[in-house]
C-alpha positions as CSV (number, residue, x, y, z in Angstrom):
1,M,142.4,108.2,115.9
2,A,141.0,107.7,119.4
3,V,139.7,104.2,119.9
4,N,138.7,104.3,123.5
5,E,140.3,106.8,125.8
6,D,139.1,105.2,129.0
7,Y,140.2,101.6,128.3
8,A,143.6,100.5,129.6
9,L,144.9,97.0,129.2
10,P,145.9,95.0,132.3
11,C,149.5,95.9,131.6
12,G,148.7,99.6,131.9
13,R,148.9,100.6,128.2
14,D,145.8,102.2,126.8
15,M,144.1,101.0,123.6
16,D,144.8,104.3,121.8
17,T,148.5,103.7,122.0
18,V,148.1,100.2,120.6
19,W,145.9,101.6,117.8
20,D,148.3,104.4,117.0
21,Q,151.2,101.9,116.7
22,L,149.4,99.4,114.4
23,D,151.3,100.5,111.3
24,L,154.6,100.8,113.1
25,D,157.0,98.1,114.3
26,A,155.9,97.0,117.8
27,D,158.1,98.4,120.5
28,E,159.8,96.0,123.0
29,H,156.9,96.2,125.5
30,A,154.3,95.4,122.7
31,R,156.4,92.5,121.4
32,N,156.7,90.9,124.9
33,C,153.4,91.8,126.5
34,A,150.6,89.2,125.9
35,H,147.9,91.8,126.5
36,C,149.3,94.2,123.9
37,R,149.9,91.4,121.4
38,T,146.3,90.2,121.8
39,A,144.9,93.7,121.5
40,R,147.1,94.4,118.4
41,E,145.9,91.2,116.7
42,G,142.3,92.0,117.5
43,L,142.6,95.5,116.1
44,L,144.4,94.3,113.0
45,A,141.6,91.7,112.4
46,L,138.9,94.4,113.0
47,R,140.6,96.8,110.6
48,S,140.9,94.1,107.9
49,A,137.3,93.1,108.3
50,T,136.2,96.7,108.1
51,R,138.2,97.2,104.9
52,E,136.6,94.1,103.3
53,L,133.1,95.3,104.2
54,I,133.9,98.7,102.6
55,Q,135.2,97.2,99.4
56,E,132.5,94.6,99.1
57,P,129.6,95.9,96.9
58,D,126.2,95.8,98.4
59,P,124.2,92.8,97.1
60,T,121.0,93.6,95.2
61,P,118.1,92.9,97.5
62,P,116.2,89.8,96.2
63,D,112.9,91.6,96.2
64,L,114.1,94.8,94.4
65,V,112.2,94.2,91.1
66,G,109.0,93.5,93.0
67,R,109.4,96.6,95.1
68,I,110.0,98.7,92.0
69,M,107.0,97.2,90.2
70,S,104.8,97.9,93.2
71,A,105.9,101.5,93.2
72,V,105.3,101.8,89.4
73,R,101.8,100.3,89.8
74,A,100.9,102.7,92.6
75,E,100.6,105.8,90.5
76,V,100.9,109.2,92.2
77,R,97.6,110.6,91.2
78,R,94.6,109.6,93.2
79,G,92.0,109.4,90.5
80,Q,88.3,109.7,90.8
81,M,86.9,110.0,94.4
82,L,84.1,107.5,95.3
83,D,81.6,107.7,98.1
84,L,81.7,104.9,100.8
85,P,78.8,104.0,103.0
86,S,78.9,105.7,106.3
87,T,76.8,106.0,109.4
88,E,78.4,109.3,110.3
89,P,77.4,112.6,108.9
90,G,79.5,114.2,106.2
91,G,80.3,111.0,104.3
92,V,83.5,109.2,103.4
93,E,85.3,109.2,100.1
94,V,88.1,107.0,98.8
95,S,90.1,107.4,95.6
96,S,89.8,105.0,92.7
97,Q,93.5,104.5,93.0
98,A,93.2,103.3,96.6
99,I,90.5,100.9,95.5
100,A,92.7,99.6,92.7
101,V,95.5,98.9,95.2
102,V,93.2,96.8,97.4
103,L,91.8,94.9,94.4
104,R,95.3,94.3,92.9
105,Y,96.5,92.9,96.2
106,A,93.5,90.6,96.4
107,A,94.1,89.3,92.9
108,D,97.8,88.7,93.6
109,S,96.9,86.6,96.6
110,A,95.0,84.1,94.4
111,G,98.3,82.4,93.4
112,D,99.5,81.7,89.9
113,V,98.5,85.1,88.7
114,R,99.8,88.7,88.9
115,A,97.7,91.7,88.5
116,R,99.1,94.1,86.0
117,R,96.6,96.9,85.7
118,V,93.4,97.7,87.5
119,R,90.9,100.2,86.2
120,V,88.1,101.2,88.5
121,H,85.2,103.5,87.8
122,Q,81.9,104.4,89.4
123,V,78.8,103.2,87.5
124,G,76.1,104.1,90.0
125,V,75.1,104.7,93.6
126,D,73.2,102.2,95.8
127,D,70.3,103.0,98.2
128,S,72.7,104.0,101.0
129,G,74.5,106.5,98.8
130,A,77.6,104.3,98.4
131,A,79.4,103.9,95.0
132,Q,78.6,101.0,92.8
133,V,81.9,100.2,91.0
134,A,83.0,98.4,87.8
135,A,86.5,97.1,87.6
136,E,88.8,95.7,84.9
137,L,91.9,93.7,85.9
138,T,94.6,92.8,83.5
139,L,96.5,89.7,84.6
140,A,99.6,87.7,83.9
141,V,99.2,83.9,84.5
142,R,102.0,81.6,85.5
143,L,103.3,79.4,82.7
144,G,102.2,75.9,83.3
145,N,99.0,76.8,85.1
146,T,96.7,74.0,84.1
147,D,93.8,75.3,86.2
148,G,93.2,78.5,84.4
149,A,89.4,78.6,84.8
150,E,89.7,77.8,88.5
151,T,92.4,80.3,89.0
152,L,90.3,83.1,87.4
153,A,87.3,82.0,89.5
154,R,89.5,82.3,92.6
155,V,90.6,85.8,91.5
156,R,87.0,86.9,90.9
157,E,86.0,85.5,94.4
158,L,88.9,87.2,96.2
159,V,88.5,90.6,94.4
160,S,84.8,90.7,95.0
161,A,85.2,89.8,98.7
162,A,87.9,92.5,99.1
163,A,85.7,95.1,97.5
164,T,82.9,94.4,99.9
165,A,84.7,93.5,103.1
166,R,87.8,95.7,103.0
167,I,86.4,98.8,101.2
168,G,82.6,98.6,101.6
169,I,81.7,99.1,98.0
170,E,79.5,97.0,95.7
171,L,81.4,95.6,92.8
172,V,78.7,95.3,90.1
173,S,81.1,94.3,87.3
174,L,84.5,92.7,87.2
175,D,86.2,92.0,83.9
176,L,89.4,89.8,83.9
177,L,91.7,90.0,81.0
178,V,94.7,87.7,80.7
179,E,97.3,89.6,78.7
180,D,100.6,87.9,79.6
181,V,102.3,84.7,80.9
182,Y,105.2,84.7,83.3
183,E,107.7,82.0,84.4
184,D,108.6,81.2,88.0
185,G,111.5,83.4,89.0
186,E,110.4,86.4,86.9
């Protein structure tokens, strides 16, 4: 195996020769030459470290479960298309699935809760032609949360604000359903 064809040690021997002789007994020059001994020791250490890395199993990423659950929640189908307010001709549409993702993220940012399911459907159209939307969020609350009512009020506030500011829709109804409890670390 060629290590580096252009690199010669100060003694004149090239690194390929040192590499090729790693598994052999060192010749007299290699035993007596400080440059060859240092290069040999370095290459042996490098080969050993490489073997350890190859044999060591990859650790599971700490956020693997969260990433899998995010992918599971983000269903492939787009769902119903809803009209957004627009000053441009032709209009703008967004899928109910995309709206659900934004609302889920807003709910998750409230702290002490995790959004499980988000259902969104159009219930009307406002004067500008934009969709009026009703949403239902199913939540899990952290075990030991003693401020349940305040937490749900915070979820309601964040989700309503996200609907208006981030999407541009009017959220006319928001139902919150607590269906599960989770412990820290789950």
